[in-house]
mmCIF file of the N, C-alpha and C atoms, coordinates in Angstrom:
data_MODEL
# 
_entry.id   MODEL 
# 
loop_
_atom_site.group_PDB 
_atom_site.id 
_atom_site.type_symbol 
_atom_site.label_atom_id 
_atom_site.label_alt_id 
_atom_site.label_comp_id 
_atom_site.label_asym_id 
_atom_site.label_entity_id 
_atom_site.label_seq_id 
_atom_site.pdbx_PDB_ins_code 
_atom_site.Cartn_x 
_atom_site.Cartn_y 
_atom_site.Cartn_z 
_atom_site.occupancy 
_atom_site.B_iso_or_equiv 
_atom_site.pdbx_formal_charge 
_atom_site.auth_seq_id 
_atom_site.auth_comp_id 
_atom_site.auth_asym_id 
_atom_site.auth_atom_id 
_atom_site.pdbx_PDB_model_num 
ATOM 1   N N  . MET A 1 1  ? -55.002 -40.715 -82.249  1.00 0.00 ? 1  MET A N  1 
ATOM 2   C CA . MET A 1 1  ? -54.850 -39.404 -81.527  1.00 0.00 ? 1  MET A CA 1 
ATOM 3   C C  . MET A 1 1  ? -56.238 -38.853 -81.322  1.00 0.00 ? 1  MET A C  1 
ATOM 4   N N  . ASP A 1 2  ? -56.603 -38.731 -80.119  1.00 0.00 ? 2  ASP A N  1 
ATOM 5   C CA . ASP A 1 2  ? -57.947 -38.210 -79.793  1.00 0.00 ? 2  ASP A CA 1 
ATOM 6   C C  . ASP A 1 2  ? -57.989 -36.681 -79.798  1.00 0.00 ? 2  ASP A C  1 
ATOM 7   N N  . ARG A 1 3  ? -56.989 -36.096 -79.341  1.00 0.00 ? 3  ARG A N  1 
ATOM 8   C CA . ARG A 1 3  ? -56.966 -34.570 -79.260  1.00 0.00 ? 3  ARG A CA 1 
ATOM 9   C C  . ARG A 1 3  ? -55.769 -34.036 -80.010  1.00 0.00 ? 3  ARG A C  1 
ATOM 10  N N  . PRO A 1 4  ? -55.904 -32.810 -80.541  1.00 0.00 ? 4  PRO A N  1 
ATOM 11  C CA . PRO A 1 4  ? -54.768 -32.208 -81.155  1.00 0.00 ? 4  PRO A CA 1 
ATOM 12  C C  . PRO A 1 4  ? -53.714 -31.820 -80.111  1.00 0.00 ? 4  PRO A C  1 
ATOM 13  N N  . PRO A 1 5  ? -52.447 -31.570 -80.505  1.00 0.00 ? 5  PRO A N  1 
ATOM 14  C CA . PRO A 1 5  ? -51.369 -31.318 -79.535  1.00 0.00 ? 5  PRO A CA 1 
ATOM 15  C C  . PRO A 1 5  ? -51.378 -29.845 -79.046  1.00 0.00 ? 5  PRO A C  1 
ATOM 16  N N  . PHE A 1 6  ? -52.513 -29.138 -79.192  1.00 0.00 ? 6  PHE A N  1 
ATOM 17  C CA . PHE A 1 6  ? -52.546 -27.770 -78.730  1.00 0.00 ? 6  PHE A CA 1 
ATOM 18  C C  . PHE A 1 6  ? -53.932 -27.490 -78.052  1.00 0.00 ? 6  PHE A C  1 
ATOM 19  N N  . ARG A 1 7  ? -54.002 -26.370 -77.364  1.00 0.00 ? 7  ARG A N  1 
ATOM 20  C CA . ARG A 1 7  ? -55.259 -26.048 -76.714  1.00 0.00 ? 7  ARG A CA 1 
ATOM 21  C C  . ARG A 1 7  ? -55.696 -24.628 -77.142  1.00 0.00 ? 7  ARG A C  1 
ATOM 22  N N  . ALA A 1 8  ? -56.998 -24.390 -77.272  1.00 0.00 ? 8  ALA A N  1 
ATOM 23  C CA . ALA A 1 8  ? -57.474 -23.069 -77.537  1.00 0.00 ? 8  ALA A CA 1 
ATOM 24  C C  . ALA A 1 8  ? -58.698 -22.806 -76.706  1.00 0.00 ? 8  ALA A C  1 
ATOM 25  N N  . ASP A 1 9  ? -58.755 -21.664 -76.053  1.00 0.00 ? 9  ASP A N  1 
ATOM 26  C CA . ASP A 1 9  ? -59.875 -21.295 -75.239  1.00 0.00 ? 9  ASP A CA 1 
ATOM 27  C C  . ASP A 1 9  ? -60.406 -19.975 -75.794  1.00 0.00 ? 9  ASP A C  1 
ATOM 28  N N  . GLN A 1 10 ? -61.723 -19.893 -75.907  1.00 0.00 ? 10 GLN A N  1 
ATOM 29  C CA . GLN A 1 10 ? -62.383 -18.657 -76.267  1.00 0.00 ? 10 GLN A CA 1 
ATOM 30  C C  . GLN A 1 10 ? -62.802 -17.954 -75.007  1.00 0.00 ? 10 GLN A C  1 
ATOM 31  N N  . VAL A 1 11 ? -62.341 -16.728 -74.911  1.00 0.00 ? 11 VAL A N  1 
ATOM 32  C CA . VAL A 1 11 ? -62.670 -15.888 -73.753  1.00 0.00 ? 11 VAL A CA 1 
ATOM 33  C C  . VAL A 1 11 ? -63.415 -14.688 -74.203  1.00 0.00 ? 11 VAL A C  1 
ATOM 34  N N  . GLY A 1 12 ? -64.618 -14.574 -73.765  1.00 0.00 ? 12 GLY A N  1 
ATOM 35  C CA . GLY A 1 12 ? -65.506 -13.410 -74.138  1.00 0.00 ? 12 GLY A CA 1 
ATOM 36  C C  . GLY A 1 12 ? -66.298 -13.699 -75.405  1.00 0.00 ? 12 GLY A C  1 
ATOM 37  N N  . SER A 1 13 ? -66.901 -12.663 -75.868  1.00 0.00 ? 13 SER A N  1 
ATOM 38  C CA . SER A 1 13 ? -67.852 -12.778 -77.060  1.00 0.00 ? 13 SER A CA 1 
ATOM 39  C C  . SER A 1 13 ? -67.087 -12.354 -78.281  1.00 0.00 ? 13 SER A C  1 
ATOM 40  N N  . LEU A 1 14 ? -67.471 -12.938 -79.375  1.00 0.00 ? 14 LEU A N  1 
ATOM 41  C CA . LEU A 1 14 ? -66.929 -12.564 -80.655  1.00 0.00 ? 14 LEU A CA 1 
ATOM 42  C C  . LEU A 1 14 ? -67.760 -11.443 -81.308  1.00 0.00 ? 14 LEU A C  1 
ATOM 43  N N  . LEU A 1 15 ? -68.903 -11.161 -80.723  1.00 0.00 ? 15 LEU A N  1 
ATOM 44  C CA . LEU A 1 15 ? -69.751 -10.078 -81.244  1.00 0.00 ? 15 LEU A CA 1 
ATOM 45  C C  . LEU A 1 15 ? -69.354 -8.720  -80.722  1.00 0.00 ? 15 LEU A C  1 
ATOM 46  N N  . ARG A 1 16 ? -69.186 -7.742  -81.629  1.00 0.00 ? 16 ARG A N  1 
ATOM 47  C CA . ARG A 1 16 ? -68.763 -6.422  -81.230  1.00 0.00 ? 16 ARG A CA 1 
ATOM 48  C C  . ARG A 1 16 ? -69.977 -5.596  -80.899  1.00 0.00 ? 16 ARG A C  1 
ATOM 49  N N  . PRO A 1 17 ? -69.918 -4.814  -79.827  1.00 0.00 ? 17 PRO A N  1 
ATOM 50  C CA . PRO A 1 17 ? -71.056 -3.944  -79.480  1.00 0.00 ? 17 PRO A CA 1 
ATOM 51  C C  . PRO A 1 17 ? -71.200 -2.822  -80.542  1.00 0.00 ? 17 PRO A C  1 
ATOM 52  N N  . GLU A 1 18 ? -72.441 -2.320  -80.665  1.00 0.00 ? 18 GLU A N  1 
ATOM 53  C CA . GLU A 1 18 ? -72.732 -1.255  -81.618  1.00 0.00 ? 18 GLU A CA 1 
ATOM 54  C C  . GLU A 1 18 ? -71.837 -0.014  -81.434  1.00 0.00 ? 18 GLU A C  1 
ATOM 55  N N  . LYS A 1 19 ? -71.527 0.283   -80.175  1.00 0.00 ? 19 LYS A N  1 
ATOM 56  C CA . LYS A 1 19 ? -70.709 1.464   -79.828  1.00 0.00 ? 19 LYS A CA 1 
ATOM 57  C C  . LYS A 1 19 ? -69.335 1.326   -80.444  1.00 0.00 ? 19 LYS A C  1 
ATOM 58  N N  . LEU A 1 20 ? -68.781 0.102   -80.370  1.00 0.00 ? 20 LEU A N  1 
ATOM 59  C CA . LEU A 1 20 ? -67.486 -0.132  -80.935  1.00 0.00 ? 20 LEU A CA 1 
ATOM 60  C C  . LEU A 1 20 ? -67.489 -0.114  -82.483  1.00 0.00 ? 20 LEU A C  1 
ATOM 61  N N  . LYS A 1 21 ? -68.498 -0.715  -83.038  1.00 0.00 ? 21 LYS A N  1 
ATOM 62  C CA . LYS A 1 21 ? -68.661 -0.676  -84.534  1.00 0.00 ? 21 LYS A CA 1 
ATOM 63  C C  . LYS A 1 21 ? -68.802 0.715   -85.063  1.00 0.00 ? 21 LYS A C  1 
ATOM 64  N N  . ALA A 1 22 ? -69.550 1.582   -84.302  1.00 0.00 ? 22 ALA A N  1 
ATOM 65  C CA . ALA A 1 22 ? -69.708 2.944   -84.751  1.00 0.00 ? 22 ALA A CA 1 
ATOM 66  C C  . ALA A 1 22 ? -68.451 3.737   -84.624  1.00 0.00 ? 22 ALA A C  1 
ATOM 67  N N  . ALA A 1 23 ? -67.654 3.515   -83.596  1.00 0.00 ? 23 ALA A N  1 
ATOM 68  C CA . ALA A 1 23 ? -66.384 4.196   -83.444  1.00 0.00 ? 23 ALA A CA 1 
ATOM 69  C C  . ALA A 1 23 ? -65.420 3.741   -84.573  1.00 0.00 ? 23 ALA A C  1 
ATOM 70  N N  . ARG A 1 24 ? -65.414 2.511   -84.877  1.00 0.00 ? 24 ARG A N  1 
ATOM 71  C CA . ARG A 1 24 ? -64.540 1.952   -85.953  1.00 0.00 ? 24 ARG A CA 1 
ATOM 72  C C  . ARG A 1 24 ? -64.920 2.535   -87.288  1.00 0.00 ? 24 ARG A C  1 
ATOM 73  N N  . GLU A 1 25 ? -66.290 2.632   -87.541  1.00 0.00 ? 25 GLU A N  1 
ATOM 74  C CA . GLU A 1 25 ? -66.781 3.183   -88.845  1.00 0.00 ? 25 GLU A CA 1 
ATOM 75  C C  . GLU A 1 25 ? -66.377 4.661   -88.898  1.00 0.00 ? 25 GLU A C  1 
ATOM 76  N N  . LYS A 1 26 ? -66.438 5.387   -87.810  1.00 0.00 ? 26 LYS A N  1 
ATOM 77  C CA . LYS A 1 26 ? -66.048 6.857   -87.831  1.00 0.00 ? 26 LYS A CA 1 
ATOM 78  C C  . LYS A 1 26 ? -64.556 6.983   -88.086  1.00 0.00 ? 26 LYS A C  1 
ATOM 79  N N  . PHE A 1 27 ? -63.772 6.113   -87.493  1.00 0.00 ? 27 PHE A N  1 
ATOM 80  C CA . PHE A 1 27 ? -62.303 6.176   -87.673  1.00 0.00 ? 27 PHE A CA 1 
ATOM 81  C C  . PHE A 1 27 ? -61.870 5.752   -89.056  1.00 0.00 ? 27 PHE A C  1 
ATOM 82  N N  . LEU A 1 28 ? -62.382 4.620   -89.550  1.00 0.00 ? 28 LEU A N  1 
ATOM 83  C CA . LEU A 1 28 ? -61.934 4.083   -90.793  1.00 0.00 ? 28 LEU A CA 1 
ATOM 84  C C  . LEU A 1 28 ? -62.686 4.581   -92.024  1.00 0.00 ? 28 LEU A C  1 
ATOM 85  N N  . GLY A 1 29 ? -63.875 5.137   -91.783  1.00 0.00 ? 29 GLY A N  1 
ATOM 86  C CA . GLY A 1 29 ? -64.751 5.574   -92.911  1.00 0.00 ? 29 GLY A CA 1 
ATOM 87  C C  . GLY A 1 29 ? -65.594 4.366   -93.336  1.00 0.00 ? 29 GLY A C  1 
ATOM 88  N N  . PRO A 1 30 ? -66.415 4.557   -94.332  1.00 0.00 ? 30 PRO A N  1 
ATOM 89  C CA . PRO A 1 30 ? -67.302 3.534   -94.832  1.00 0.00 ? 30 PRO A CA 1 
ATOM 90  C C  . PRO A 1 30 ? -66.500 2.315   -95.392  1.00 0.00 ? 30 PRO A C  1 
ATOM 91  N N  . GLN A 1 31 ? -66.944 1.178   -95.071  1.00 0.00 ? 31 GLN A N  1 
ATOM 92  C CA . GLN A 1 31 ? -66.326 -0.057  -95.534  1.00 0.00 ? 31 GLN A CA 1 
ATOM 93  C C  . GLN A 1 31 ? -67.343 -0.937  -96.297  1.00 0.00 ? 31 GLN A C  1 
ATOM 94  N N  . THR A 1 32 ? -66.850 -1.876  -97.056  1.00 0.00 ? 32 THR A N  1 
ATOM 95  C CA . THR A 1 32 ? -67.767 -2.786  -97.760  1.00 0.00 ? 32 THR A CA 1 
ATOM 96  C C  . THR A 1 32 ? -68.504 -3.622  -96.750  1.00 0.00 ? 32 THR A C  1 
ATOM 97  N N  . PRO A 1 33 ? -69.854 -3.675  -96.803  1.00 0.00 ? 33 PRO A N  1 
ATOM 98  C CA . PRO A 1 33 ? -70.576 -4.527  -95.815  1.00 0.00 ? 33 PRO A CA 1 
ATOM 99  C C  . PRO A 1 33 ? -70.318 -5.996  -96.057  1.00 0.00 ? 33 PRO A C  1 
ATOM 100 N N  . THR A 1 34 ? -70.328 -6.759  -94.997  1.00 0.00 ? 34 THR A N  1 
ATOM 101 C CA . THR A 1 34 ? -70.092 -8.201  -95.100  1.00 0.00 ? 34 THR A CA 1 
ATOM 102 C C  . THR A 1 34 ? -71.089 -8.861  -96.050  1.00 0.00 ? 34 THR A C  1 
ATOM 103 N N  . SER A 1 35 ? -72.257 -8.396  -96.052  1.00 0.00 ? 35 SER A N  1 
ATOM 104 C CA . SER A 1 35 ? -73.314 -9.004  -96.868  1.00 0.00 ? 35 SER A CA 1 
ATOM 105 C C  . SER A 1 35 ? -72.960 -8.934  -98.398  1.00 0.00 ? 35 SER A C  1 
ATOM 106 N N  . ALA A 1 36 ? -72.223 -7.902  -98.745  1.00 0.00 ? 36 ALA A N  1 
ATOM 107 C CA . ALA A 1 36 ? -71.820 -7.728  -100.185 1.00 0.00 ? 36 ALA A CA 1 
ATOM 108 C C  . ALA A 1 36 ? -70.689 -8.695  -100.576 1.00 0.00 ? 36 ALA A C  1 
ATOM 109 N N  . LEU A 1 37 ? -70.006 -9.268  -99.583  1.00 0.00 ? 37 LEU A N  1 
ATOM 110 C CA . LEU A 1 37 ? -68.898 -10.167 -99.837  1.00 0.00 ? 37 LEU A CA 1 
ATOM 111 C C  . LEU A 1 37 ? -69.398 -11.582 -100.033 1.00 0.00 ? 37 LEU A C  1 
ATOM 112 N N  . GLY A 1 38 ? -70.640 -11.960 -99.637  1.00 0.00 ? 38 GLY A N  1 
ATOM 113 C CA . GLY A 1 38 ? -71.153 -13.240 -99.685  1.00 0.00 ? 38 GLY A CA 1 
ATOM 114 C C  . GLY A 1 38 ? -70.962 -13.942 -101.047 1.00 0.00 ? 38 GLY A C  1 
ATOM 115 N N  . PRO A 1 39 ? -71.438 -13.413 -102.137 1.00 0.00 ? 39 PRO A N  1 
ATOM 116 C CA . PRO A 1 39 ? -71.336 -14.074 -103.399 1.00 0.00 ? 39 PRO A CA 1 
ATOM 117 C C  . PRO A 1 39 ? -69.858 -14.326 -103.842 1.00 0.00 ? 39 PRO A C  1 
ATOM 118 N N  . HIS A 1 40 ? -68.972 -13.468 -103.429 1.00 0.00 ? 40 HIS A N  1 
ATOM 119 C CA . HIS A 1 40 ? -67.536 -13.513 -103.830 1.00 0.00 ? 40 HIS A CA 1 
ATOM 120 C C  . HIS A 1 40 ? -66.736 -14.408 -102.866 1.00 0.00 ? 40 HIS A C  1 
ATOM 121 N N  . ASP A 1 41 ? -67.308 -14.695 -101.721 1.00 0.00 ? 41 ASP A N  1 
ATOM 122 C CA . ASP A 1 41 ? -66.621 -15.437 -100.683 1.00 0.00 ? 41 ASP A CA 1 
ATOM 123 C C  . ASP A 1 41 ? -66.646 -16.945 -100.966 1.00 0.00 ? 41 ASP A C  1 
ATOM 124 N N  . ASP A 1 42 ? -67.585 -17.409 -101.755 1.00 0.00 ? 42 ASP A N  1 
ATOM 125 C CA . ASP A 1 42 ? -67.774 -18.832 -102.062 1.00 0.00 ? 42 ASP A CA 1 
ATOM 126 C C  . ASP A 1 42 ? -66.734 -19.388 -103.030 1.00 0.00 ? 42 ASP A C  1 
# 
């Protein structure tokens, strides 16, 4: 079997613009930064 039986296409960028990140931070409040999760993620 050369290919899986499904297809997936990426449309757009996975990076969020700063404006969107700021609005999310304002709405949800402070969150744990991704860098702090590194040691626990492994």
